N, C-alpha and C positions, 0 to 999 in steps of 0.2 A: 274680704282686705280690712283688714282698721288701719283709716292712715289718723295720723297724728301732727294735730297742731297747735298751734295757741292761741286761745279765748279771752277773750276780753271784755269787762264788761266798764262799761264804763256811767260815770254816772256828775250827774250836774247838782251841785249844790251854791245856792245866791247864796251873799254875802251884805249883811248889813253894819258898814264899820263908820260909826257916828265918827262926832269930833273928842267925843272923853271917853268910849268905850265899845265896848262888842254886843250884836248880841249870841250870846253864848251859851251853851249846856241847854240842858230838856225843860230844866223848873224857872221858871220869871218868880221876880220875887213879889211873896205873899205877908203883905203886915201882919198878919193873924197866927205865922209861923214865927214870927221874929222874934227869937230870943227866947223861943222854948224851952229850949233844951240846955239852958246857961249852966249847971253844975254839972254835964255834960262837954260840953263846948271847953269849960273852963280845966279842965281833965285831961281834954286832949292837950287843951296849948300849953299846959304850964308842965306836963310828962310826959314831954315828945316818943310816940313808941308808934314808927311805922306801920305795925301789923293794926293796933288801934285808933290811926287815927293824922292828921296833920291838920293843920289849923295855918290860914296868911288871913292880912291886916289890911285894908287898903282905907287912906285919910285922904279926903279933901271937901271940900265944896261941892258939892253936886248932890244930883237926886240920889234919891232912893234906887230906884230903879239902873242910873248910871253907877253907882259906886258900887254896889251889888255884882255888874256885868264885870269889872276891871276884878272884884277879889274874886270872882269863878274864875276868870284868865288865869292868875297865880296858881289857884291849887290847882286846875288840869295839869299843870306843867307840873308844879310837884310830885304829883301825881302817876304823871311820866316818867320822874327821876328814880322814884321811889319801888319801880316796874320793873327800871331800864334791864336787869339779865335778863328780864323771862319780857311779861307784852300783862299785860291790862285785862282779867279777866272784869269783873266790874267795881266801876268804879266808886262802889258806898255810898250812905249814904249822907244827902246831903245839910248841914248846918249854920244858921247864921244866927250873927245878932248884930245889931246897929244901934247904937249909942251918940246922939247929935253926930260928932265927925268923923266916929271910927268904925267899922263898919269888923268883926273877924267873923268869916264862914271857915267851917269846916266840912272836912270828910271824914266816915265814918266805917269802918271796917271795911275798907276794900279789899279786896280781893285778887291779886295776883297771879297768873299760870303759875302750876306750881313750878315747873323743872321744865329743861327741853326735853325727857323725856315727853311732856304730856302736847308740848308743840311739838314733835315731831307725831307726835300718836295721831293731834287731832290735824295734822295737814291732808291726809287723807279723804276725814272724813266730808269736811268742806266740798273738796271735788263731787265725792258723792252725792251729796243732799243738792248740789248744784245743777247735776247734774239726772238728780230724780226728779227734778219737776222747774225749769227755768225758772215761770212765771213765778211762782210762788214763791221763791229763794228772793225773787226780784223786789215782789213785794213787801216783805218782809226789811227787806234794805232799806228802801226807800222811808217805811216808818222811824227810823233814827230820824231824816228830815230832808233825807236829799230829792228836790225836786223830780228830777225823772234819772231814771236807770233804762241803759239799753246793752243784751247780748250784743254782741259784735262777732264773735267767732274766732274766726284765722287774719281779723281785719287788725291795723292797728291806727282807721282811719277817724279819730273822735270826733268829726266834722257834725255830726248830726246835734254833738252838743252844745254845739258852738252857736247854732243856729238858732235854737232853744234862746242860750243866754242872749243874741240878737234881740229877739222877741217879749224877755223876761225882760228889759232892757225898758220898756215902756210899759211896764205891771205898775199895777196903782203900787205891789209893795215897794217898787223901785221908786216911782214918784212919788209914796210918805217917806221914804228914805229922804228922800235928796230936800223936801220942804225940813224935817228933822235937822237940816244939818249937815248930814251924811254923804257916803260916795259910797257906790252902788256896785258889785262885782263881785263878779260866777270863779270859784272853782270848779273846773274838772278835771278831772281825776280817772287814772286806771287804773283796772286789778285785772292782773291775770292767772286763767285759772288754764289748767290743763284737759283740754276737751277735747274728744274725740266724735268723729261721725261715722262710725257702729260702736254699742257695746253690748256686753250684755245685758237679757233684757232686764235680769234681778234683780237691779242692783237700782232701778224704778222698784220694783217690793220691801229691797232690802233697808233702801232711804230714803224714807219717809221726810219731808220738811218739814219742822216742828213752825207753827208760825203763831205761835199763840205770843201774848206779850214774854217779853224776860225780863227777870228784876233785874235793874241795874245794866241796861243792855247801853252801854256806852251810844251817843247820840254822836250824829256827824259834825255835830258844830265841836263835842269836844275831841274827836276822834279828827279834827282838822291841826287840835294843838298840839298831841299829842306826840312826845319826841319817840318816834316807832322804832326799832334797829328794822324794820323792814324785810329781815329776811324770813323768809319762809310765810310771812304775816302778811298782811292788805298794806297796801301803800297808799300815805294816804298825799301826795305833792298834790299840786296844783301846776297842769300843761299850761305852758305860752300859746295859742292859737297865732300869733303876728311872728312866731320864730321863727318857720319855716310855713313858704310855701306847700311840702308836701305834709300833709294834715299830720301822713304816718312819720313824721321826725321831728316830728313838736318838742322842743327843750319841757323843763320846769324850769319856774319860779321857784326864786330862793326864799323859803317859809318867813323865814322874819320880814322881810322888804317886803315882802307878800300883803303880811298881817299887817300893818304899819302903812300901809299904802291908802289915802285916805282923797285923794285927786284920780285927775285923768294923768297926771303926767307925769306922778309920783306912781304912776302903774307902769305906764311908758319906761319907768329908770331902772325898777327893781330887774337886778340881772338875775338872767335866765342860766341857769345847765342847759349844755347841751345834749341831744340825743344817744346814746349810749347800749347800744342793744345788747351790752354782755352786764350791764351793770344790775345788779339783782333778778337778774330771768336766769335763774336754773332751769328752768320748767319745761326751757326752752332748747329743747337734745342740739339742736344747735353750738349756742353759747355754751352749753353744760361740756362736750367735745374740748370747744373753745381752754375752759376754764380747768379742764385735767388734761391737757394733750402733753404734749413736746414742750409749746411756748411755756406753761401756765403759767412760768413766774414773770413772764413779758405781761400776759395780761391782766395780772394781777395787780401789777403796781400801774399798768396802764389807766384802770377801771377805778383802782381802790385809791390808789398810793401810796400802794404798802413798798417797807424796804426786802424783802425778805416771802418768796413762797416756795414750798417744796413739799412734795406727799409724806405723809403726816406721819406711816409708818409707827415708828418707839420714840419720832419727836425730837432724835437726836444732831439731824442735821439743822435745826429754829434755835437747837441748842447753842451750838456751835456758832449760828449767823449770832448769837445773841454774843457770845463769850468775843466771838474777834472784832463786834462794834463795838467793843468799850472798851478798845483799845486803840478804833482810830479816832482822825483831826475833832470830829462834832463830840464824842466823849469826852474829849482833854478841854475842849474848849467850855464845853457844860462842864465839868470838877475846875477851873478855871474864875471858872463865875459863881462859886461855892455853892452849884447847883450835885442834883442828880441828875447821871444819867440810868434810863430804864430804855429798857425792851422789855415793849408787848406785844405775847405771844396768842392770838389764837389757834383754834381748832374750826375748822367745817368741813361736817356731816354731807355733803354731797348727794347721797347714795337714797336719800327719802325720796328725792324730784322722779325718782325713778320705780320708786319702790310703789305710789300712788299706781303705776300701769297697772303691775302687776296686782293691784291688790284691787285695782277697781276691772276682774277677769277679763283680760283683753288675750286677744289670742297671740298680737305681733305688739312688739314693743323696742327701745332704740335698742333696748342689753348692753348701756358705756361699761358699767357700773355694776352689772351681773357677768359680767365676762372677770374684770377683775374687779371688785367692791375694793381693793387699795386704793387705788385712784383716784376713786372722790372721796378718798382721805387727806382734807388739804391743810399744811400747816405756814402761818403766814407772820410775819415779823413788823413790828413799826418800831421805831430810835425816839427818841424823845427826849427832850430833859424839861427838867421845873426846877428854878431857880429863884428866890428870893429875894426882890429888888428891897435892898437896905434901908433907904426913906422909907419909900408907902408900905413894906410892911405884906406886899402882895406878891403874891405866885406867880409869876411868869412861866407859862407854856408855849416851850418850842418843838418844834417837830422840825428834824430833818431833810424830812420832803415836802412837799408843799401839797396841802390837803385836797386829789382833783376835784374832790364833789364831795357838798358836805349836806348835799342831803341820806336820810337816812339815819341809821344810828343814834347814839346818846345827844344829848345833848348836858349844859351844867347850865342849868338854870340860874337868871338873878347872876349872874357870873358874878360882881363886883361883889355882891353881899356877900357871895363865898370866898372872898380874899382871892382869885382870879383877875391877874390883866385882862382887860378884852375886850376888842375895838367895836363889839357889839353887846346888844343888853343879854344876850344869849350865849354860850361859846360853844357853838355843836363842834365832835368830836369826830362826825363821820362814820360811816361803818367801821370804820379801820383800828377806832377806838369804843368800842363799846364793853367789845371782853377783854382782861389781858389774865391772860394767865400767872400761877405765882410759880416760878420756879425752883422748886422743891425736890431735887434729885429721889428723896428720904420714898416722899409717896408716890404708891404704888397707880393712881386713880390723876386723870386732867385736874389740879382744881385753880379754880379762877378767884379774883379777889371779890368780898362781898360789895365791897363799894368803888366803883369805876370811878367817879368823883374823890374816894382820898388815894385810889390809886396815882392819879394824877395829878393832887396837893403833895404828896409825900415829897419835899424838896432837901433832906439830912437823912443822915445813918439812924436817927432817932424818929423817922414820923413813916420812916418806910419800913425799917423793922416791927412796929404796931400794930400794920396792916392787918386784916382777916381774910379768912380767905374762906369757900368751901363747895362743893360738889356740886352745878349746878344741875347737872342731870341727875341726880336721885336727890340733894340738898338737904347732903348731910354737911355740916360743918367740920370743919376739921380743923385741928392743933395739934400743933407743929412744936415738935421734943426741943428746939431748937435752943435755947437762952438769949431773951434780947441783945444780951449782950454779946456772943458769941453772934451775932447774926450782926450786926455792927461790925466785928472787925473782919469781915467778907470781905477779900479782894476786888472780887467783885459784887458788887451790891446788891443783883441779880439772880444768881444763882447762888444753892445752896450744895456745897458739894458734900455731898451721903458715903462715910465712910465703909468701903471696900464689905466689911464682916456687915454693917448694918444693911448694903442694898443689895448684895446675895442673897438675903431673905425676901424678896420680892415678889408679890406673883405677875403674871402676863393678862393684862390690859383685857377686853373682854375681845379685840383687836387682834389677839393674840402676840401682842411684844410685850416688853417690858421695861417700862417709860424710861428712854433717856440710855436704857444699855450700852451703847455704839458709842454714845459719845459719851462713859466715863472714861474708858479707854485713854482716849486725852488726859482729861482730870488728875486720874490716878498718876498716870506716869508726870505729869509738867511737879506734882509731889514731890515722887519719888526725886527727883532730877536734884530738888529744891532742896529736899529732906540729905542730898546726896555732897551735892555743895554747902548745905551747913555742918554737917558732920567732920569733912577736909577742911572745911575755917579752923573749929575745933581743935583737933589733933594738932594743925599749925600754929595754934593757939597755944596747944602743954608742951609743943618741939623748944618752942621759943623761951617757954620759963622754963623747961628743965636746960637749957643752954649757958640760959642767967642767972 
């Protein structure tokens, strides 16, 4: 009999935070490589192109090493933003040039995971490789820069790493950190994998672990700062071992404040988010049952702060929620501020978390999604408002529902420099704000805005209607045939109502549904009523003129 459990891998990453910067990235400053590729650096800097690369600048009266580390930190955050719609596959080559008080650092030719088809395909492969040879898999992880790694199988007790942290606090590394004016601390992170007590021996034969060095492999220091969505990918948050007596319920540090803490007092004041078994833990069959069961909307709202959740089907329920929300008090208040009310719709395919069981040749698995796969496809909405502050020229981003947990998801890096009002340096959008769907009912496929940051920034009809979208499943760019001027005249700026003749030509999606089909009946009905009332008014005017 196959017994299903949840396996947790525990990593320990020692962090050195000097007063002026952080030990970061896998490459140290090398004077011999300084300004080695000046022409390429200038090309990347002067002609911004995410595919070619990205550059950041750092100034200040700091040592070569310190200013280099600060520049790389800004660079890696930018890398996470560029690959925000999927994940980072390779960080690219590092280039830098320091001249007096100015340092320019760039990454060249980064590689983002191509699309969500690739992410979903890679998910079971990771489990296979881990199960094939746990020791080799963990050794490879340690080469990223982790101090210790432990397989805990079904346990969530990470106290073994906390003991290591206590012992490392008296190490030579920690002592030197203090001498350099820094503050030593540990990041204990866990990563959940689907693990089985018995499985087909062919897995070991067919899923060998490549332990060779990978070009461009991300190091532990890099991963610590990336704004990774964490959906179906590794979880790089740091656990707080002082948050609960029960080590299986340790909460998670706020990454921004944890990063900035340079004293013990700072560390004690870092906000901690309580343990929630449901949070990005779809691999657990019990959690999966909750998130697709009868109380799915309650669980999605409580866990992530969504304003709506329903079975995906043809996405009509979610679309009608967006239409209804456009008329409520929050949306009306947004328009009074000359802002744009927006409905960020997302689609969640949770089938892959169960599919991995079958791909591992198991004789038995939970079959929650197999019995009715449609139940494992969820649509969610979050309601928000973007408006321009008249004096500062900055965009204020307000959500109808407070963010429950800002961990996971993406961030708007250096928010103020991007013209966003933010209490923190980086504005975290959370899981709920990672991807937003373009509600173009003429489209046959689910389209998502190419840049979530641009979607959040759009504060009037002009900026909103110029947003671009793509199919993030297949990477196909979508071009709407709707003119910008017509888009700006929509009653509900979020939704393009497709003409019936055009809509009737749409084909079914891969899930067997025609996107938005049920909802369109209401939109067309509303237009007929409006047209009928308009025709009656015209007739009354004509009669009145005849009488006169």
